[in-house]
C-alpha positions in Angstrom: 0.1 -61.2 40.2 -2.2 -59.8 37.5 -4.2 -61.8 35.1 -1.7 -63.4 32.6 -4.2 -63.3 29.6 -4.7 -59.6 30.1 -0.9 -59.1 30.1 -0.6 -61.2 26.9 -3.3 -59.0 25.2 -1.4 -55.9 26.0 2.0 -57.5 24.8 0.3 -58.4 21.5 -0.9 -54.9 21.1 2.4 -53.4 21.8 4.1 -56.0 19.5 1.7 -54.9 16.7 2.5 -51.2 17.1 6.3 -52.0 17.2 6.1 -54.1 14.1 4.4 -51.4 12.1 6.9 -48.8 13.3 9.9 -51.1 12.6 8.6 -51.9 9.2 8.3 -48.1 8.5 11.9 -47.6 9.6 13.1 -50.6 7.7 14.5 -52.2 10.8 15.7 -55.8 10.4 17.9 -56.4 13.5 19.5 -54.6 16.5 22.8 -53.1 17.6 24.1 -53.5 21.1 21.8 -51.1 22.9 21.5 -51.6 26.7 18.7 -53.8 28.0 17.7 -51.3 30.6 15.3 -51.9 33.5 13.6 -55.3 32.5 10.0 -54.2 33.2 7.6 -51.5 32.2 8.0 -48.6 34.6 6.9 -45.4 32.6 3.3 -45.6 33.6 0.1 -45.5 31.5 -0.1 -42.4 29.2 3.3 -41.1 30.3 6.5 -40.5 28.2 10.1 -40.1 29.0 12.9 -38.4 26.8 16.6 -38.8 27.2 20.0 -39.8 26.0 22.3 -42.9 26.0 26.0 -43.5 25.3 26.7 -47.1 24.6 30.2 -48.8 24.3 30.5 -52.2 22.9 34.0 -52.9 24.1 34.4 -56.5 22.8 32.2 -59.1 21.1 33.7 -62.3 19.7 32.5 -63.3 16.3 32.3 -66.9 15.0 35.1 -66.5 12.6 38.5 -67.5 14.2 39.9 -64.7 16.4 37.5 -62.0 15.0 36.2 -59.3 17.4 33.8 -56.4 17.1 33.7 -53.0 18.8 31.2 -50.4 18.6 30.2 -46.9 20.1 26.8 -45.2 19.9 25.1 -42.1 21.0 21.3 -42.3 21.0 18.4 -39.9 21.9 15.7 -42.1 23.4 12.1 -42.0 24.1 9.6 -44.2 26.0 5.9 -44.4 25.8 3.8 -46.1 28.6 1.0 -48.0 26.7 -0.2 -49.0 30.2 1.3 -49.8 33.6 2.6 -53.1 32.3 3.8 -52.2 28.8 6.3 -49.7 27.5 7.5 -48.9 23.9 11.0 -47.8 23.5 12.6 -45.9 20.6 16.1 -44.8 19.8 17.7 -42.5 17.2 21.3 -41.5 16.9 24.7 -42.3 15.5 27.2 -45.1 15.8 30.3 -46.7 14.2 31.7 -50.3 14.1 35.2 -51.9 14.1 35.6 -55.4 13.1 39.2 -56.9 13.7 40.5 -60.3 12.5 44.0 -61.8 12.2 44.3 -60.6 8.6 42.5 -57.3 8.5 40.7 -54.6 10.5 37.6 -52.9 9.2 36.4 -49.4 10.5 33.2 -47.8 9.5 32.5 -44.1 9.6 30.1 -42.7 12.1 26.5 -43.3 10.6 22.9 -43.1 11.5 21.5 -45.6 14.1 18.0 -46.3 15.0 15.9 -48.8 17.0 12.7 -49.8 18.7 11.6 -52.2 21.3 9.1 -52.8 24.2 9.2 -53.8 27.8 6.6 -55.9 29.6 6.0 -56.6 33.3 5.0 -60.2 33.8 4.6 -60.2 37.6 4.7 -57.7 40.4 5.7 -58.9 43.9 4.7 -55.9 46.1 5.9 -57.4 49.4 9.3 -57.7 48.1 9.3 -54.5 45.8 10.1 -56.7 42.8 9.0 -56.7 39.3 9.7 -59.6 36.8 9.7 -58.5 33.2 11.1 -58.9 29.6 12.7 -56.7 26.9 12.5 -57.3 23.2 14.3 -54.7 21.0 15.9 -54.1 17.7 18.4 -51.3 16.6 20.7 -50.8 13.7 23.7 -48.9 12.6 24.2 -48.0 8.8 27.6 -46.3 8.0 30.0 -45.6 5.2 32.7 -48.2 4.7 35.1 -47.3 2.0 33.3 -46.8 -1.3 30.1 -48.5 0.0 27.8 -48.6 2.9 27.6 -51.4 5.6 25.2 -52.3 8.4 25.9 -53.8 11.8 22.9 -55.2 13.6 22.0 -57.0 16.8 18.7 -58.1 18.3 18.0 -58.8 22.0 15.5 -60.8 24.1 15.8 -60.6 27.9 14.2 -61.7 31.1 15.2 -60.2 34.4 14.1 -58.8 37.8 14.0 -55.2 39.0 14.3 -54.4 42.7 12.7 -51.0 43.7 14.3 -49.9 46.9 11.5 -47.5 47.8 8.4 -49.3 46.9 7.9 -47.9 43.4 5.6 -50.7 42.7 3.2 -49.1 45.3 2.6 -45.4 44.1 0.6 -44.7 47.3 3.7 -45.2 49.5 5.4 -41.7 50.2 9.0 -41.3 49.0 11.5 -40.7 51.8 14.6 -40.1 49.8 15.6 -37.8 46.9 16.1 -40.7 44.5 14.5 -44.1 44.1 17.1 -46.8 43.2 16.4 -49.6 41.1 19.0 -52.4 40.8 18.3 -54.9 38.1 19.6 -57.9 36.3 19.0 -60.9 34.4 19.7 -63.1 31.2 19.7 -62.0 27.6 19.8 -63.7 24.3 21.4 -61.6 21.6 22.0 -62.2 17.9 24.3 -60.4 15.4 23.6 -59.6 11.6 27.2 -58.6 10.5 27.1 -56.6 7.3 30.5 -55.1 7.8 32.6 -58.1 7.0 31.8 -61.3 5.1 30.3 -63.9 7.6 31.3 -63.7 11.3 28.1 -64.0 13.1 28.0 -64.0 17.1 30.3 -66.5 18.9 28.1 -66.5 22.0 24.4 -65.7 22.0 23.5 -65.9 25.8 24.8 -63.4 28.3 24.2 -61.6 31.5 23.3 -58.0 32.2 23.1 -55.8 35.3 22.6 -52.2 36.2 21.4 -49.5 38.5 18.7 -47.0 37.6 17.7 -44.0 39.7 14.5 -41.8 39.5 14.3 -38.5 41.1 11.5 -36.5 42.6 11.1 -34.0 39.7 11.1 -36.9 36.9 14.8 -36.9 36.2 16.4 -40.3 36.0 19.8 -41.8 35.1 21.5 -45.2 35.0 24.4 -47.4 34.2 24.6 -51.0 32.8 27.2 -53.6 32.2 26.7 -56.7 29.9 28.9 -59.8 30.0 29.6 -63.2 28.7 28.3 -62.9 25.2 29.7 -59.4 24.9 31.5 -56.7 27.1 29.5 -53.6 26.9 29.0 -50.6 29.1 26.1 -48.0 28.8 25.3 -44.7 30.6 22.0 -42.9 30.2 19.8 -40.1 31.5 16.1 -39.2 31.0 13.3 -36.8 32.0 9.7 -38.1 32.6 6.6 -36.2 31.4 
């Protein structure tokens, strides 16, 4: 394991950059983006560009029998501040549907944006494991009738990533076309519901799990499922530079 104080300094530096960017975008919370690999994997000074499709299939709200659904399409970018800290950005479009026993509210497709960071807290080389966290925010703003509404959600997650071919040791030669990285963990997620009056999240704690793959040429793709606090499915692909 690396020195914890050094990691903390890098996290603080990344958080300060994120706060300035979030403030510039006017971000106040986050929509149900995937957690992704719960550790920094881009590499110092490297970037990735890609895309995501996210489907929030069901999320119960605190109001009786009220449920939310959402779909989003994002262009994504990741910047490796160093080997243990990544900044993540999203820009795209999304919509929201909130259903209750008395009414159903649908927004139009509107702009969606977000930012976050990933940090690796520990690397267990003998087991090819990384322990890390994800902190992120995203937001949808869409037309609803004669006005404009926002639906937001924010995430804090802790999880483990298993690299099947020793990605934590870059000197080890790759023997397959793709390196597989199963991952999973726990997430806390909160809702800022601007679509309907009231109706915050019914459950804040959930589980997430997924499978990411990295190819020889820098191409990667993945799939993720979130459960308990929400039912959400995400698909994504990226290219590293």
